[in-house]
Every structure is written in C-alpha cells, then in structure tokens.
C-alpha positions as CSV (number, residue, x, y, z in Angstrom):
1,M,28.5,28.0,46.6
2,A,26.7,26.8,43.4
3,K,23.7,28.4,41.7
4,I,21.5,25.6,40.5
5,A,19.0,26.0,37.7
6,T,15.9,23.9,38.3
7,V,13.5,23.4,35.4
8,I,10.1,22.5,36.7
9,T,6.4,22.7,35.7
10,N,3.1,21.3,36.9
11,L,2.8,17.6,37.8
12,F,6.4,17.3,39.0
13,E,7.0,14.5,41.5
14,D,6.9,16.4,44.8
15,S,9.6,14.6,46.8
16,E,11.9,14.5,43.8
17,Y,11.9,18.3,43.9
18,T,11.5,19.1,47.6
19,Q,14.1,16.8,49.1
20,P,17.0,17.6,46.8
21,A,16.1,21.3,46.7
22,D,16.0,21.4,50.5
23,A,19.3,19.5,50.8
24,F,21.0,21.9,48.2
25,K,19.8,24.9,50.2
26,E,20.9,23.5,53.5
27,A,24.3,23.0,52.0
28,G,24.4,26.7,51.1
29,H,23.6,26.4,47.4
30,E,21.1,28.7,45.6
31,V,18.2,26.9,43.9
32,V,16.5,28.9,41.1
33,T,13.2,27.5,39.7
34,I,12.6,28.1,36.0
35,E,9.4,27.7,34.0
36,K,7.8,29.6,31.1
37,E,7.1,32.7,33.3
38,A,8.3,34.0,36.6
39,G,5.8,34.3,39.4
40,K,3.7,31.4,38.2
41,E,2.7,28.7,40.7
42,V,3.2,25.1,39.7
43,K,1.9,22.1,41.6
44,G,3.3,18.6,42.3
45,K,1.4,15.5,41.2
46,S,1.5,13.5,44.4
47,D,1.2,15.8,47.4
48,G,0.1,19.0,45.6
49,T,3.3,20.9,46.7
50,T,3.1,24.4,45.3
51,V,6.3,26.0,44.0
52,T,6.4,29.7,42.9
53,I,8.7,30.1,39.9
54,D,11.6,32.4,40.2
55,K,12.5,33.0,36.6
56,G,11.0,32.6,33.1
57,I,13.0,30.6,30.6
58,D,13.5,33.7,28.5
59,E,15.1,35.5,31.4
60,V,17.9,33.0,32.0
61,N,21.1,32.0,30.4
62,A,22.8,28.7,31.2
63,A,26.1,30.5,31.5
64,D,24.8,32.2,34.7
65,F,24.4,28.8,36.5
66,D,26.7,26.2,37.9
67,A,24.4,23.2,37.6
68,L,21.1,21.9,36.3
69,F,18.5,20.0,38.3
70,I,15.6,18.2,36.6
71,P,13.0,16.7,39.0
72,G,10.8,13.9,37.7
73,G,7.1,13.3,37.4
74,F,5.3,14.5,34.3
75,S,7.1,17.9,34.4
76,P,10.1,16.9,32.2
77,D,7.9,15.4,29.5
78,Q,6.0,18.7,29.3
79,L,9.1,20.8,29.3
80,R,10.8,18.8,26.5
81,A,8.0,19.9,24.1
82,D,9.4,23.5,24.4
83,D,12.7,23.9,22.5
84,R,13.8,26.6,24.9
85,F,14.1,24.1,27.7
86,V,15.7,21.5,25.5
87,Q,18.4,24.0,24.4
88,F,18.8,25.2,28.0
89,A,19.5,21.6,29.2
90,K,21.7,20.8,26.1
91,K,23.9,23.8,27.0
92,F,24.7,22.4,30.5
93,M,25.5,19.0,29.0
94,D,27.6,20.5,26.2
95,D,29.5,22.7,28.7
96,C,30.2,19.7,31.0
97,K,28.4,21.4,33.9
98,P,26.8,19.1,36.6
99,V,23.3,17.9,35.7
100,F,21.1,16.1,38.2
101,A,18.1,14.2,36.7
102,I,15.8,11.8,38.6
103,C,13.0,9.5,37.5
104,H,11.6,11.0,34.3
105,G,14.1,13.9,34.4
106,P,16.3,12.2,31.7
107,Q,13.4,12.7,29.2
108,L,14.6,16.3,28.7
109,L,18.1,15.0,28.0
110,I,16.8,12.5,25.6
111,T,15.2,15.2,23.6
112,A,18.3,17.3,23.8
113,K,20.2,14.4,22.3
114,T,22.9,14.4,25.0
115,L,22.8,10.9,26.4
116,E,24.7,9.0,23.6
117,G,27.5,7.0,25.1
118,R,26.7,8.0,28.7
119,H,26.0,5.7,31.6
120,A,22.6,6.7,33.1
121,T,19.5,5.5,34.8
122,G,15.9,6.6,35.1
123,Y,12.4,5.4,35.7
124,K,11.8,1.9,34.2
125,S,9.2,3.2,31.6
126,I,11.8,5.4,29.9
127,Q,14.6,2.8,29.8
128,V,14.0,1.9,26.2
129,D,13.8,5.6,25.2
130,M,17.1,6.1,27.0
131,E,18.7,3.2,25.2
132,Y,17.4,4.4,21.8
133,A,19.0,7.8,22.7
134,G,22.3,5.9,23.0
135,A,22.6,5.8,26.8
136,K,24.1,2.8,28.5
137,F,21.2,2.2,30.9
138,L,22.0,0.8,34.4
139,D,19.3,-0.3,36.8
140,E,21.0,1.2,39.9
141,E,19.9,3.6,42.6
142,V,22.3,6.3,41.3
143,V,24.6,6.5,38.3
144,V,27.3,9.1,38.1
145,C,28.8,9.6,34.6
146,D,31.9,11.5,33.7
147,N,31.8,13.6,36.9
148,Q,29.0,15.5,35.3
149,L,25.7,13.6,35.1
150,V,23.9,12.2,38.2
151,T,20.8,10.1,37.5
152,S,18.4,8.0,39.7
153,R,15.3,6.0,39.2
154,T,12.6,6.8,41.7
155,P,11.9,8.6,45.0
156,D,13.3,5.5,46.8
157,D,16.7,6.5,45.4
158,L,16.6,10.0,46.7
159,P,19.2,9.5,49.5
160,A,21.8,8.3,47.0
161,F,20.8,10.9,44.4
162,I,21.2,13.7,46.9
163,R,24.5,12.4,48.3
164,E,26.1,12.1,44.8
165,S,24.7,15.4,43.6
166,K,26.0,17.3,46.6
167,Q,29.3,15.5,46.3
168,L,29.6,16.7,42.7
169,L,28.7,20.2,43.6
170,N,31.5,20.2,46.2
171,K,34.2,19.4,43.6
C-alpha cells in the first residue's frame, strides 16, 4: 500500500483533509502529516478539526513516499511561503509521483512552478494564478492529468476527488 505525504498547517479546510485521509486509510494506505515540526497541533478553519503532525519537514524526504496530498483552505498559501515545502512538492511532480491537490492546494504547485502545460482545476479564486502558471484550467469537479496529478475545486467535489485519487494509488 502507498505511503502518502500530507502537507498541512493551520486553517486547512477540514473536510478536504479528513474525508480523503479517512478514505486513504480505509483503503490500507498510510497517511503521514507534515508541517514545520512534529508533534505540533494544527486546526482546521471551518470545524476546528485538530490534527497532530507526524513529521517535521526537515525529517522527511520525498523519496520515502509514494504520493503527495495537499488539502485546501489557507494551509497551502502559508506553506508555499516556506521553500522547504515548495521543493518537497516540486520533487513529487518532477519524479512523476501521484499528487492530489484540492481547492487552494494547487497554490503550492504554482509556487513550485510545476503546472505549466498541465490540465488542472482548483478553487475559482486561484484560476487566474493557475493560468499564469501555465496550467490549462478546467472548471470540472475533478481533473486527472498524465496519470499523476489529481485536482478538484471545492468540498462539493470530494467524492470525485477521492475516487480518482484512490484509483491512481491502485495503479
């Protein structure tokens, strides 16, 4: 089963973390939460969901994981200000490992400069940013590009996002 790196910090969109993470775990995958330091508690922006961080960014190497999961909310915007998270995400994209980004999750990929020429979607407010980054933006519930990148727009799209992410993990 896959070992999934999950980059997350305060003000993540609760359902965009909890529903996919639960679905991945139920399917037998390991979900490892990563922030600046292990043991820290981060809180969701909508429901106040608390997540205890498994690993600090300086403790992990992209080579040790099979996939990357980037929940939305304000979390990705905060993480992209830290070059360690940007480089971590870039490594997954460069190595053609599965990457799952929902809502504002693609912001980290924009900063990593890894969306050029790729089909993707995200929250409406980042559409222009994604287009400036060279992505071919599609207003669809889920977009799968190159059997690597799975993106969705909002919590309403979670069923399709989870389905396509799990399908990619099973390949």
